C-alpha positions as CSV (number, residue, x, y, z in Angstrom):
1,M,22.1,0.1,-10.0
2,K,21.2,2.2,-6.6
3,Q,23.0,5.2,-8.4
4,G,21.2,5.1,-11.4
5,I,17.9,4.7,-9.8
6,I,18.6,7.9,-7.6
7,L,19.6,9.6,-10.8
8,L,16.4,9.0,-12.2
9,F,14.3,10.1,-9.7
10,I,16.2,13.4,-9.4
11,I,15.7,13.8,-13.5
12,I,12.0,13.2,-13.1
13,S,11.6,15.6,-10.4
14,C,12.6,18.1,-12.1
15,V,10.3,17.5,-14.5
16,V,7.2,17.3,-12.2
17,C,7.8,20.3,-10.5
18,S,7.9,22.2,-13.9
19,A,4.1,20.0,-14.8
20,E,0.8,20.8,-13.5
21,T,-2.2,19.4,-13.9
22,K,-6.0,19.8,-13.0
23,Y,-8.3,17.6,-12.5
24,Y,-11.1,20.7,-11.7
25,G,-14.1,20.0,-13.2
26,L,-14.0,16.3,-14.2
27,P,-17.0,13.9,-13.2
28,G,-15.4,11.9,-10.5
29,E,-12.9,14.4,-9.8
30,Y,-12.7,13.8,-6.5
31,L,-12.0,10.2,-6.7
32,Q,-8.2,11.4,-8.1
33,W,-7.3,13.1,-4.8
34,G,-5.7,9.9,-3.4
35,T,-6.4,8.4,0.1
36,G,-4.5,7.9,3.4
37,A,-2.1,10.3,5.0
38,R,0.7,8.2,4.9
39,A,0.6,8.0,0.7
40,M,-0.7,11.5,0.6
41,G,2.5,12.9,2.2
42,M,4.2,11.2,-0.4
43,G,3.1,13.2,-3.1
44,G,0.0,10.7,-3.9
45,A,3.2,8.5,-5.9
46,F,1.8,5.2,-4.4
47,S,0.6,3.1,-7.0
48,G,4.4,1.4,-7.7
49,L,4.1,0.6,-3.9
50,S,0.5,-0.1,-2.5
51,D,1.8,-2.0,0.4
52,D,-0.8,-1.0,2.9
53,V,-4.9,-0.7,2.8
54,S,-4.7,2.0,0.7
55,A,-4.2,0.3,-2.1
56,I,-7.8,-0.4,-2.5
57,Y,-7.8,2.8,-4.3
58,F,-4.2,2.8,-5.5
59,N,-3.8,-0.2,-6.9
60,P,-5.8,-3.7,-5.9
61,A,-3.2,-6.0,-6.7
62,G,-1.3,-4.2,-4.3
63,L,-3.1,-6.0,-1.1
64,T,-1.1,-9.2,-1.9
65,Q,1.6,-7.0,0.4
66,I,-0.6,-7.2,3.1
67,K,0.3,-10.3,5.3
68,S,-2.4,-9.3,8.7
69,G,-5.5,-7.7,8.4
70,Q,-5.7,-3.5,8.4
71,F,-8.3,-1.3,8.9
72,T,-7.9,3.0,8.2
73,A,-9.9,5.9,8.9
74,M,-8.7,9.3,7.2
75,A,-10.3,12.3,8.0
76,S,-9.8,15.7,6.1
77,N,-10.9,19.3,6.4
78,L,-10.5,21.4,3.2
79,F,-12.1,24.4,2.3
80,E,-15.4,26.4,3.4
81,G,-16.6,23.7,5.7
82,S,-16.5,20.9,3.3
83,F,-14.0,17.7,4.4
84,Y,-12.9,14.2,2.5
85,N,-13.1,11.2,4.5
86,F,-11.6,7.4,3.8
87,L,-12.2,4.1,5.5
88,G,-10.7,0.9,4.2
89,F,-10.3,-2.3,5.7
90,A,-8.4,-5.1,4.2
91,H,-8.3,-9.2,5.1
92,P,-6.1,-11.4,3.5
93,T,-6.7,-15.8,3.9
94,Q,-4.5,-18.2,3.1
95,K,-5.4,-19.4,-0.7
96,A,-7.9,-16.9,-2.2
97,G,-5.9,-13.8,-1.8
98,V,-7.1,-10.8,-0.5
99,L,-10.1,-9.1,0.5
100,G,-10.4,-5.1,0.6
101,L,-13.5,-2.7,1.0
102,G,-13.3,1.2,1.1
103,V,-15.5,4.1,1.6
104,V,-14.7,7.7,0.0
105,L,-17.0,10.5,1.3
106,L,-17.1,14.1,0.3
107,N,-19.0,16.9,1.7
108,S,-19.1,20.1,0.9
109,G,-21.2,21.8,4.1
110,D,-24.1,24.7,4.1
111,M,-24.4,26.3,0.6
112,E,-27.4,28.9,0.0
113,E,-29.7,28.3,-2.7
114,T,-31.0,31.2,-4.4
115,N,-33.7,32.3,-7.0
116,I,-33.1,33.7,-10.3
117,R,-33.7,37.2,-8.0
118,Q,-31.0,36.0,-5.3
119,E,-33.3,35.6,-3.1
120,T,-32.3,32.8,-0.2
121,L,-34.5,29.8,-0.3
122,G,-32.2,27.8,2.0
123,K,-29.4,25.6,2.2
124,F,-28.4,22.3,0.9
125,Q,-25.1,20.3,0.9
126,D,-23.5,18.8,-2.2
127,S,-22.6,14.8,-1.1
128,R,-20.3,12.4,-3.1
129,Q,-19.4,9.1,-2.0
130,G,-17.5,5.8,-3.4
131,I,-17.7,2.3,-2.2
132,F,-15.1,-0.1,-3.3
133,V,-15.1,-3.7,-3.3
134,S,-11.5,-4.9,-3.9
135,Y,-9.6,-7.9,-4.5
136,G,-5.9,-8.9,-4.9
137,K,-4.8,-12.1,-6.0
138,R,-0.8,-12.8,-6.5
139,I,-0.1,-15.3,-9.6
140,S,3.6,-15.5,-8.9
141,R,6.0,-14.7,-6.5
142,S,6.8,-11.8,-8.5
143,I,3.0,-11.0,-10.4
144,S,0.0,-9.6,-8.7
145,C,-3.2,-8.8,-9.9
146,G,-6.2,-6.9,-8.8
147,A,-9.7,-5.2,-9.5
148,S,-12.3,-3.2,-7.5
149,V,-15.7,-3.1,-8.3
150,K,-17.0,0.8,-7.3
151,L,-20.4,2.1,-6.6
152,V,-20.1,6.0,-7.1
153,S,-23.6,8.0,-6.1
154,Q,-23.8,11.8,-5.6
155,Q,-26.5,14.0,-4.4
156,I,-27.0,17.7,-4.7
157,S,-30.3,19.0,-3.1
158,S,-33.3,16.8,-4.1
159,F,-31.0,15.8,-7.1
160,N,-29.6,12.3,-6.9
161,G,-27.8,9.5,-9.0
162,T,-25.6,6.4,-8.9
163,G,-23.0,4.4,-11.1
164,I,-21.1,1.0,-11.0
165,G,-17.5,0.9,-12.1
166,L,-14.9,-1.2,-12.4
167,D,-10.5,-0.7,-12.0
168,G,-8.2,-2.8,-12.4
169,G,-4.4,-3.4,-11.5
170,L,-1.0,-5.2,-11.8
171,F,2.0,-5.3,-9.5
172,L,5.2,-6.3,-10.5
173,L,8.5,-7.3,-7.9
174,P,11.3,-7.5,-11.1
175,R,13.9,-7.3,-8.8
176,D,14.7,-7.3,-4.9
177,R,13.5,-4.0,-3.5
178,L,12.0,-2.8,-6.6
179,S,8.5,-2.7,-7.4
180,L,6.1,-1.6,-10.0
181,G,2.5,-1.2,-10.5
182,I,-0.1,-0.4,-13.0
183,S,-3.7,0.4,-12.2
184,L,-6.5,1.3,-14.8
185,K,-9.4,3.4,-13.2
186,N,-12.9,3.3,-14.8
187,I,-12.2,0.0,-17.1
188,I,-16.2,0.2,-16.8
189,S,-17.2,4.2,-16.3
190,P,-19.7,5.2,-13.6
191,V,-22.6,7.5,-15.2
192,L,-24.3,9.5,-13.0
193,R,-27.6,11.3,-14.4
194,L,-28.7,14.3,-11.9
195,Q,-31.1,16.0,-13.9
196,E,-31.3,15.4,-18.2
197,E,-27.3,15.0,-18.5
198,E,-25.2,12.4,-18.0
199,E,-21.7,12.5,-16.2
200,K,-19.4,9.9,-17.3
201,F,-16.2,9.2,-15.6
202,P,-13.1,9.3,-17.5
203,F,-10.7,6.6,-18.4
204,S,-7.1,7.1,-16.6
205,L,-4.2,4.7,-16.7
206,Q,-1.5,5.3,-13.9
207,A,1.6,3.6,-13.7
208,G,4.2,4.1,-11.1
209,L,7.5,2.5,-9.3
210,G,8.7,2.0,-5.6
211,S,12.2,1.5,-4.1
212,R,13.4,0.3,-1.2
213,M,16.9,1.3,0.2
214,L,19.2,1.2,3.3
215,N,17.7,-2.2,4.8
216,N,14.3,-0.8,3.7
217,N,14.3,2.2,5.7
218,L,14.0,4.7,3.0
219,I,11.8,4.6,-0.3
220,F,11.3,6.1,-3.2
221,T,8.2,6.7,-5.4
222,M,7.1,7.7,-8.9
223,D,3.8,7.9,-10.8
224,V,2.4,9.0,-13.7
225,D,-1.2,8.7,-14.8
226,K,-2.6,9.9,-17.8
227,T,-6.6,10.6,-18.1
228,L,-8.6,10.6,-21.1
229,K,-8.1,14.0,-22.8
230,Q,-5.7,15.5,-20.0
231,S,-2.2,16.2,-20.2
232,L,0.4,13.5,-18.3
233,H,0.0,14.1,-14.7
234,A,3.2,13.1,-12.6
235,R,4.1,12.8,-9.1
236,I,7.2,11.8,-6.9
237,G,7.9,10.8,-3.2
238,G,10.0,9.3,-0.3
239,E,9.7,8.1,3.2
240,Y,12.7,7.9,5.2
241,W,12.0,5.6,8.6
242,L,14.2,6.7,12.1
243,R,14.1,4.9,15.5
244,K,13.8,1.3,14.7
245,K,11.3,2.0,12.4
246,T,8.6,3.8,14.6
247,I,8.8,7.5,13.4
248,A,8.7,8.2,9.0
249,L,9.4,11.6,7.6
250,R,7.6,11.7,4.2
251,M,8.5,14.5,1.4
252,G,6.5,14.4,-2.4
253,V,5.6,17.0,-4.9
254,D,2.2,16.5,-7.0
255,S,2.3,18.2,-10.0
256,G,4.4,21.2,-8.8
257,K,2.7,21.2,-5.3
258,L,4.9,20.1,-2.3
259,N,3.0,17.9,-0.1
260,A,4.8,16.5,3.7
261,G,3.8,14.3,7.0
262,F,5.3,12.4,9.1
263,G,4.1,9.0,10.7
264,I,4.4,7.5,14.1
265,K,4.3,3.5,14.4
266,R,3.7,1.4,17.6
267,D,3.2,-2.2,18.0
268,K,0.1,-2.7,15.5
269,Y,-1.1,0.6,15.6
270,G,-0.4,3.9,13.1
271,F,-0.6,7.2,12.9
272,D,0.2,9.8,10.0
273,Y,-0.1,13.3,8.9
274,A,0.1,14.9,5.7
275,L,0.3,18.6,5.1
276,G,-0.4,19.4,1.1
277,F,-0.5,23.2,-0.3
278,Q,-3.5,23.4,-3.2
279,D,-4.4,26.3,-5.5
280,I,-7.1,27.2,-2.8
281,G,-5.5,27.0,0.4
282,V,-3.9,23.8,2.6
283,S,-5.5,20.7,3.3
284,H,-4.4,18.5,6.3
285,R,-4.9,15.1,6.6
286,L,-5.0,12.6,9.2
287,S,-5.3,9.1,9.3
288,F,-5.2,6.0,11.8
289,T,-4.4,2.5,11.0
290,W,-4.8,-0.6,13.4
291,S,-3.3,-4.1,12.2
292,F,-4.7,-7.5,13.4
293,D,-4.0,-11.0,13.5
294,T,-5.8,-12.9,10.8
295,F,-3.9,-16.2,10.4
296,G,-2.7,-18.9,12.8
297,I,0.9,-18.4,12.0
298,L,3.1,-15.6,11.7
299,L,6.8,-15.4,11.0
300,T,9.0,-12.7,11.2
301,P,12.3,-12.8,10.2
302,E,14.8,-10.6,12.8
303,P,16.3,-8.5,10.7
304,D,15.0,-9.5,7.1
305,V,18.4,-8.5,5.7
306,F,21.8,-10.3,6.6
307,S,24.8,-11.0,5.3
308,P,26.9,-14.5,6.5
309,T,29.7,-13.6,6.5
310,G,29.4,-9.6,7.9
311,K,28.8,-8.7,11.1
312,F,25.3,-9.5,11.4
313,N,25.8,-13.2,10.0
314,Q,22.4,-14.6,11.1
315,T,18.6,-13.9,11.0
316,R,16.4,-14.6,13.9
317,I,12.8,-16.2,12.7
318,K,10.6,-15.5,15.3
319,I,7.7,-18.1,15.1
320,Q,4.1,-17.0,16.6
321,V,0.9,-19.9,16.1
322,K,-2.6,-19.5,17.4
323,Q,-3.9,-22.9,16.9
324,L,-6.9,-24.7,19.0
325,E,-5.6,-28.2,18.2
326,K,-2.1,-29.1,19.5
327,I,0.4,-29.5,17.0
328,K,1.9,-32.9,15.9
329,R,4.6,-32.1,14.2
330,W,5.7,-28.8,11.9
331,S,8.6,-27.8,9.4
332,L,10.2,-24.6,8.2
333,T,11.8,-24.3,4.9
334,I,13.4,-21.6,3.0
335,F,13.6,-21.6,-0.6
336,N,15.4,-19.1,-3.0
337,K,13.5,-17.2,-5.8
338,W,13.8,-20.4,-8.1
339,G,11.4,-22.3,-5.5
340,N,14.6,-24.6,-4.6
341,N,14.6,-25.8,-0.8
342,I,17.9,-24.3,0.4
343,R,17.1,-25.1,4.1
344,Y,14.9,-27.3,6.2
345,F,14.0,-27.5,9.7
346,E,11.5,-29.7,11.7
347,G,10.4,-31.0,15.0
348,K,7.4,-32.5,17.0
349,D,5.0,-31.4,19.1
350,D,5.6,-27.9,20.7
351,I,7.2,-25.1,18.4
352,P,10.6,-23.3,18.7
353,P,9.8,-19.5,19.6
354,Y,11.9,-18.9,17.0
355,V,14.6,-20.8,14.6
356,I,18.0,-19.3,13.4
357,W,19.2,-19.5,9.9
358,N,22.8,-18.4,9.3
359,G,22.8,-17.9,5.7
360,R,23.5,-21.2,4.7
361,D,22.1,-24.3,2.7
362,E,21.9,-28.0,4.1
363,K,25.7,-28.6,3.1
364,Q,26.8,-25.4,5.0
365,Q,27.6,-23.7,1.8
366,I,27.0,-19.6,2.3
367,V,23.8,-19.0,-0.7
368,F,23.9,-16.1,-3.3
369,D,23.2,-13.1,-2.7
370,G,19.0,-12.3,-3.0
371,E,15.6,-13.2,-1.7
372,Y,14.6,-15.9,-0.2
373,I,11.2,-17.0,1.1
374,C,10.2,-18.5,4.5
375,V,7.6,-21.1,4.8
376,L,6.2,-22.6,8.1
377,E,3.8,-25.4,7.6
378,I,2.3,-27.1,11.1
379,M,-0.2,-30.7,10.9
380,D,-2.6,-30.5,14.4
381,K,-3.4,-33.7,16.4
382,S,-6.4,-33.9,14.1
383,G,-4.7,-34.0,10.6
384,E,-5.3,-30.7,9.6
385,T,-2.5,-28.8,8.2
386,F,-1.5,-25.1,7.8
387,K,0.9,-22.9,6.4
388,S,1.9,-19.7,7.1
389,V,2.2,-16.7,4.8
390,P,5.7,-16.7,2.8
391,E,8.1,-14.1,4.5
392,S,11.1,-12.7,2.8
393,V,14.6,-12.6,3.9
394,F,17.3,-11.3,2.1
395,I,21.0,-12.2,1.8
396,V,23.7,-9.3,0.9
397,T,27.2,-9.9,1.3
398,T,28.5,-7.6,-2.1
399,T,27.5,-4.7,-0.6
400,S,28.0,-2.3,2.3
401,D,24.5,-2.3,3.2
402,V,24.6,-4.7,6.0
403,S,26.9,-2.9,7.8
404,V,24.7,-0.6,10.1
405,P,23.6,-1.8,13.3
406,M,20.6,-3.9,13.2
407,E,18.3,-5.6,15.9
408,I,18.5,-9.6,16.4
409,G,15.4,-10.4,18.3
410,E,14.5,-9.1,21.7
């Protein structure tokens, strides 16, 4: 299966490198440029991955993958003094889904205003922005949907216009470590009127996939999109994490143009850089991301992939609880992909710092390969109950993927 996916990416990358599509001159073209240095270092192939706050732009359904609050800021200096920036914020809730807010800003810098005799009258700027209010909701364990309402505006000298649009998305997890995304942009198209003529943003359909390998250290992504009255646009990208997932190397191709970048992650903070080669020059993008706790309960399996029959034959599920009331009782349940209870741990009063699971069910039989979901539920002294965000653990006994060293706990 993995060899087939790799071959597919190689074949498609050859097609991508021979294709080139331009958005120049289209209404709202700046909203086709992507956001976030991480995604752009991967060639902008992100709609099938969408696992961070950039999902606000790429695929709002992917917001459901975010397990803690995130804030990101991206800055990009373009050409002739223009800049392109993005701010994004995402906040997951326990039951209502994930909320997101994003702002895209493009500013051209100072340009000279002249009359028909080419006499200079002064300077003006072309300023464009898009404000996204996004929402993602998990329908089932493998299907999520999302939408973004966006307010777009443009101001050139003394002329300005504003329009409202709607984007939608679907995110699927058909198999372990394989994800698919579909993003529909401008389902409701923003319409801007600066003077007499109207500009209507074109509808576009984007589809992508993401594949994780080597204990999630290696990620391949691919996107294709079709904008109304434009040719097919394709992108491909990859990301590889080093040094216990603290350093990432990235590369991608966006319609024949090479992108590259790297990322550094430490605790709750991340820094990303992307380099892009365009027709009119080289662009640089910098992003800073901060993740913050939004839930009172946080589970962290370490490692999240192991083999009950291998060298690393157990996982330590770390438990962090921030609770005002004292805890009366707690339970940790491990479910299989069909929702059946495989293993159950419980206790009263204080919660231990971690629970060890050896990949066996209640009868001490080794479970089948696949994804298992861990959920912690607590009840405080007032009778209120709280559940953690579901966390995944993967059992792999049929391949040698888990033979590489993996850290277990502190």
